[in-house]
N, C-alpha and C positions, 0 to 999 in steps of 0.2 A: 471509622472516620478517617478523613484526611486524604483519601485516594481520589481526589476530585480533579486534579489538573491533568490535562491531556499530556501523556508522556512524550509526544513528539515535540509539541511547542515548548515543553519544559527543557528539552535538550538542544533547542535551536542555538547555534553559535557555540556549542560545546562539542558535541560529537555528531550533530545533525545539521545538514545544510537546508536552505530554503528551496521550495519547489517553484518559486517564481524569482528569476534573477534579472533585474533591470533597474535602472534609475528612473524614477517617475518624473521628477521636476514638476512643472505646472500641471501636467496632464495625469497626475498620479491617480486621481479618482477614475478617469476614463479607462486607463490601462487596467486598473484593478477590476472594474466591471467587465471589461473585455475578457480578461483572464477567467473570470467566473463563468462567463457565457461559453467560452471555449471548453472549459472543463465539463460543464453541465452537458453540453452538446456531445462531446466525445464519449463521456461515460454512458450516455443514453444510446448513442450510435454503435458503440463497441461493447455493448453489455455482454455479448457472448464470447468476447476475446480475452477474458481474464486480465483486465487492465489493472496494474498495481499502482502506478503513479504517473502523473502527467507533468513534466517539467517544462516551463515556458521561459525562454530567454528572448530579450528584445534588443535590437539595435534601432537606428533611426527609422529605417524603412522595412526591415526584415523581422519577422517573428519566427523563431525557431522553436518547434514543439517536439519534445522527445517523449514518446509513449513507451513506457515500460510494460511489457506484457508477457504472459506465459505462453501465449499462442500467436506468435508473429505471423504465421501463415494466413490466418483469417484476415488480418488487417492488410497485409501486402496484396493478397489476391493473386490471380493468374498473371504473371509477368508484370506485377506492380500496378495493375489497373485500379485496384481499390484505393491505393494511396493517392493516385492522381485525382480520383473522384473526390476523395476526402479533402484534398488541397483546394479544389474548386469550391466545395461547400464552405470551407473555413474562410476563404477569401471573401465570400458574401457577408460573413459575420463581421470580419475585421477591416475590410477594405485595405489590407496591406499584403505585401508578399509573404507567403508562408513556406517554411521549409519543415518537412516532417521527417524526424528520425525515429526508427523503431528499434528498441533495445529489448533483447530477450532476457526474461528473468529465468536464470538457470535452475533455481530451486524454489518453485512456487510455494512449497510447503512451509518455507520460512518467511513468507510474506503475509503479514496480518490482513491486508486488504483482500488478498485472494482467498485466504482461509475463511475469513468472515463471510464473504459473498458466496463462497461455496456452500457453507453451512446454511445460509439464508435460502439459497436456491433449493437445497435438499428439503428444508422444512416446508417450503412452498409446494414442493412436489410430494407432500404427504408422507415423507419418511419420518420415523420417530425421532424427535429432536435429540434424545439421549444418545441414540445410536450414531447420528450424524456427528455430534460433538465428540464422542469417544473415538470415532474413526479419525477425525481431524487431529485430535490430540496425539493419537498413536503415530500417525503419519509424520507430524511435525517433530516429535521426539526422535523418531527413527532417522530423520534427516540431520540430526545433530544439534538441535536447539538445546539451550540450557534449561529452558522452562517455558511453559505456556499456561495461560489462564483464560478461561472462556466463561462469560456470563450471558445468560439468556433471560429475558424478562418479558412478561406479557401473559396472555391467556394461554398457558401451556396446555396442550391436549384439549383445548376448548373449554377449560375450567371456567366456572362462573366468576371466580375472583382471581385477578392477576397476581402472579408471584414471580420471584427471581430465583434462579438457581445458578450456582457457580461450580465449575469443574476446574481443578488445577493439577498440574504435574510439574515437577522440577521447581526451579526458583525464578521468580520475577521480581527483582528488587527495584521497586519504583522510585525509591529515594536515592538510589545510587546513580549519579549522573553519568558515570563512565559505562554503565551497563547499557548496551545497545538494545533498547526495547522498542519494538514496532507495535503500533496500536491501530485498531480500526473499529468503527462502529457501523454496523450494517442493519438493515431492516428487512424483515420478511413479511410480506403481505399475505396473511392467511384469511380464510373465510370468516374467522371469528375476530379478526382485527390484526393490528401490527404487532410483531414481536421484535424486540430490540436485541441485537447480538453484539457483544463487545469482545474483542480478542486482544490479548497482550502476548507478545512472543519475545522472549529474551534470547538474543543470539550471541551471548558472550559479552566480554568486556573489552573496551577499546583503550589501549595504553598509548601514551605519546601524543604527538600533534596529529590532528586529523584534518585532511583537506576537505573544506566545506563546499567548495565550488562543485557544481554537478559535472564531474569529469567521468564520462561513461567509459572511456578507453581503459582507465586504470582498473576498473572493476572486472574487466573481461577475463583477467587471469584467474581470479578467485571466484568467478561467477557472480551474479547479482545477489546470491543468497545471503551473504553476511553483510551486505549493504555498507560495509566499511572498506571496500576495496581490498587489495591484496594485504595491506598492513593489518587490517582488522582480523583477517583470517588467520594470519600467523599467530597473533596473540591469543586468539580464541583457542587454537590447538595447544599452545604452550600451557594455558591455564588448565586445560583438561589433564595434561600429563602431571602437573604438580600435585594433583589430588592424591 
């Protein structure tokens, strides 16, 4: 019991920043709906590009969209053609000026969204779910995560009755606010129905003050992997040495 709250929303304002950064004023509802449409469109359009998160910032006339992806080459295209095409498509949705930044996720194995979608695509491709999950767990732990937990639910192996299975390694302390836990829920559409896949990844603990604004320049030294910028990375290493 008790593990019901989304670990990301639970840490908002503590060690995690928001994915939409703007002041809504009177047009709050319209902006929110626009954000939702942009995200839905981009996730469908860039399904093969391993998109981890889409951060949207707004000024009066300009919408800045930062796409964090493990495969930036697919989005950028030859000489940046794809980005320009994407800009034009998004202008039709929003009727505003669009600026697109592409940020590379250096260690995709530590990103819950990419890991979950990867497992879902493998299960859809008729790979045994146990094998897909165990490979994902091994890769994540090898990249230096503190712990990972994966739950898969539905008609596993086409069984008549749906069931849930959970696989864990390391520690994922969901009640510890300073633990940097990334979470994702993905779905795999198989011929016997939908399977739900949930992934929790603990990337160490964050000590001290955390910059919550989406500042992608500071993350470049430590790579996007530990999501806490350079500061999170240092503390992550120090904790390992103390053991």
